[in-house]
Each structure stands twice: as C-alpha cells, then as structure tokens.
N, C-alpha and C positions, 0 to 999 in steps of 0.2 A: 568447568570447562573450557581451556583456551582456545575459542573457535576464531577461524580465519577465512578468508574467502579465498578460489581458485579452481582452476579447471581441475576436473577428475573425465577421463576417459583410458579407457584399457586398461586400467591398473594403475596408470600413468597421472601422479600429483605434480600440478604447478600452483605453488602459490602466486595470486595476483604482486606485481610490481610494486605497487601502493602498499599492499600487507608489508611484503617483505621490507619494505622502510621502515615499516610502521615498527615492524619485529625488531629490529636491530637498532633503530636510532631512538624511538619514543619507550619501547617494552626495555630496550637492551638486554632480551633475553639471551641463553645461553643453551651454546650448544649439549642435545640430550637432554633436553627438556619435553613434556609430553604435551604434545600440543594438536589440535582437530583441523580440519578444512571440509568445507563444504563449498558444491559449487552452484548452490541454490537451487537447485535443481532434484533436489531428495536426496542426492547421495552424502555420505559422510564419512572421511578418511582419517582414520587416527593413526598415529604412531609417534615419533621424536623428531625434532628440530635438527636439522644439520645445517651447519653455518662453513661456507667455503667462501671469505672473503665479504666480498658485498652482498652474494647469494644467500638466501636463506629456503631453505627446501626440508622436506619431511620424508626422513626412514618408516616408509608404508609399514603397518602391522597388521590393519586390517581397513576394506573398506564396506560399507554397508550401501546398499543401491534402493532400497525401496522402505524409505522414510515415506508416509502416506502425506499428503498435503491436508490442509485445512479446510475443514466441509463444516457448514455449507461455504461455499463461493460468493463472496461479495464485493462487487464491484462500486465503488463508487465515483459517480460524476461532481465533480464540485467547482464552482468558481471561485478563483484565485482571490486572498480578502487585500486590501491595500497594505498591510500590513504586513509583509513574506513571513514575519515570525509566527505569525498566527497559522498560516498554510502549512510550514514547518513543524508547528508543535502536532499539530492533526495528522502529519504523516507520520511523526514519530508513533505516534499513541496509536491509530489505527494500524500501523504494521504489527507493533508488538499485540497487537488483540487479532491477527490471524486474516488481514483482511487479504484479495487476492490481488486485486487491481485497480488503478485510481487515473482516473484521469481530470485534465483540468480543462473547463469549457467558459468560454467567452460569452457572455451573456448582455441583454441590453445596457445592466446598472452595473458590470464589472468593471471596476474602477480601476486595478490592475489588469495590463494586457500582454504582459510578458514575464516569464518565469524560467528560472534556471533549473531546467529537469535535468540537466547534467547531474545537479548539486544536490538535487533530489533526489534522485537514484540514488545515489551514493550513500545518501542519509536514510536512504531506505535499508538500504546495504546493515549499515553500522544496528539501525534498530532490530534487523531481524537476525545479526548475532549476536544482540545485545540479550533477546529474548529466546536464542536458541533454535531459531528457524531455519528448517533446512531447502524451504519452497522460498525464493523471496517472490514478492508481488511486482507486477507488471505495474511500471512509471511510464505512461503515456505522453505524447507531446500535448500545447494546448491544441484546443479545437474548438470552431465555433461550434455556439451551441445548437444549430440547425442541422451541422454535417454531423456531427453525433447523434442524433436522431435518425440521420438517414441508416446506419446502421444496427441502430440498436433493436433487439429482440423486445417487442411493443408485452410481451405476455408476463413477463418475469421484472417489470423495469415499473417502478415507484417514484414518484416524486414528494418532497417534503416542501410545502410553502404556507405561506401564514395566511390565505384568503379563507376567512371562516364563516362567509357565506358558499365556498365550495363544498359538497358532499368531500368528508374526508376519513379514511378507517384507520383505526386503530393499530398503531405498530405491534403491538400483542395480539392481532387478531391475523397476522400474515403466518401460514405457515410456512415452517422451515425446510422445504424441501429442495433439492436443484441448486441451481445458482440465482442472483439476483444482482439487479442493479437500481443504485440508488439514486436521482440527481436533487443536489443540494445547490438553492441559489446564493446569490452575494448578498453583501448589507444591501439591505433594501430591497432585497425579496428579486424571484422572478416577477416581471412586468407583466400586467394585465393580458397584454396580448402574447405572452409567452405560455401565461396559464392556460388562455385560450387554446392556441396549438397546441399544448399540453393532452388537453381535455378532448379535443376533436382525435386526437393519435388514442383516446383512449385510454393513458396513463394514469392510471391509480394514484389518487394524491393519498399522502399520510398524515397522521396529525404525530407529533413527539414529546404531545403535553400540552400543559395547560401555560408554559411558558414560553418566552418568547428568547428563541437560544441563538448567539451568535452564528456566524457559518460554519466555521472550526468548530464549535462547540458540538453543533448538528452533526457533523460530519463524524465526530468520535461516539457521540450516543448512540449514531444506528449502526456503529464498528461496535460497539461493547453489546448492545443487542445482539448483534450478530453471536457476539463470542460465546455469549451465555445461552450455549445450547442446551 
C-alpha cells in the first residue's frame, strides 16, 4: 500500500504539500497509479493519483472513516537523551508498536534541554505510514517534570526507576485495561528527590527486569509490552 498523509473532510481529500513533493520529486510516481491517503485520525481514502503540473491529488474511489485506534492507549513521558539519535530511534519503534502519545520531560538529570518536536512529529508520521497506522500518535512539546505531573491522572500512571530499595511491581502484573502513562527517566535515572516526590503522589513503580536498560530501551520495552496484548 502506497500510503500518504493528508486532510480528509466532507469527502474531499487534499494531500499534504510535503507529501505531494515526495510523490513527484522523490518517488516520481505516474498519473493513474493507485494511492491511499490517511488523515491520521482514523480515516483512509483510496483512489488513483492525479498529477496536474506541480500538484498531486487523488481521484477518490472510496473513503473509510471508522478504523479503530490501537488499544490499550499508552502514553510514555520520557526524558530526552543526550544523543538525539537514541530518542529518535525510540520514537520510531514506539510509534510502529502503537503508542498513543509521547511527552518529553525535563528532570534534574536530563542532559538535553531542547528537542525539535516538529522534526519528531514528522518522524512519527513517517513511522505511522510505514506501519500502516491510520491513527497518528500525539507528540507533545518538552515540559518540566513537575509541570507534567500536575496534569497527570495518578491512578493509571507508573514510573520505571532503578532504585531496588523501593517496592516495584513486575510489569507483567499490570492489568491491561483503559489507558496508561509511564514515566521513563534520563541517563542516570530520576533523582532521589524526584523518586520520593513520585512516591508521595502514590505513583506506583515498576520493574523492567534484572538488567539496567538505557532510557530509549526502557521506552521501547514498555511499548512492546503494551503492543503484545
């Protein structure tokens, strides 16, 4: 399936401008080829490519608007890694496995304070198309750890930290119903102060196994656990 991103509204389909350029200049597709367009909100239009000058459109043959979203919904709040390639790798793989939302949080030990979320959003769209997802995940801007927790539903929020002296439940023992938020700390883990704050909020801690995982690996591990429902 040759899947592209665009706007679908009132049976009218407009392919995204960047996608049009990709179709014409990179893929060099021909007029009349079969294509599909999703709006990332659960709709899919099918038809044939129409090329008019420097514009690419679609002659729609069918539109389906009721594709279900991935369940259960998973939101991962993760500290950006110093090496941006690692966090981009996490985003790509987590999106392929159906993650619903990603937030980048600044903790006491976070080394990278800035991240190009527009670029990350484009990468998440590319990963969504690659894995034939018709619901794109939400990619939030960077937010302070404390501010993120102010708007978090405590009941379904979990934190993965490495402090073995505190009680941690096994990931496999969490019942998969509803939606979840998982907090993943930076290289060097959450600080003792942050862990105590989470404990005071009654946010449950989880163990991701006996090995110490890198930040991006922990995020992918949780995404894979959620994917295998």
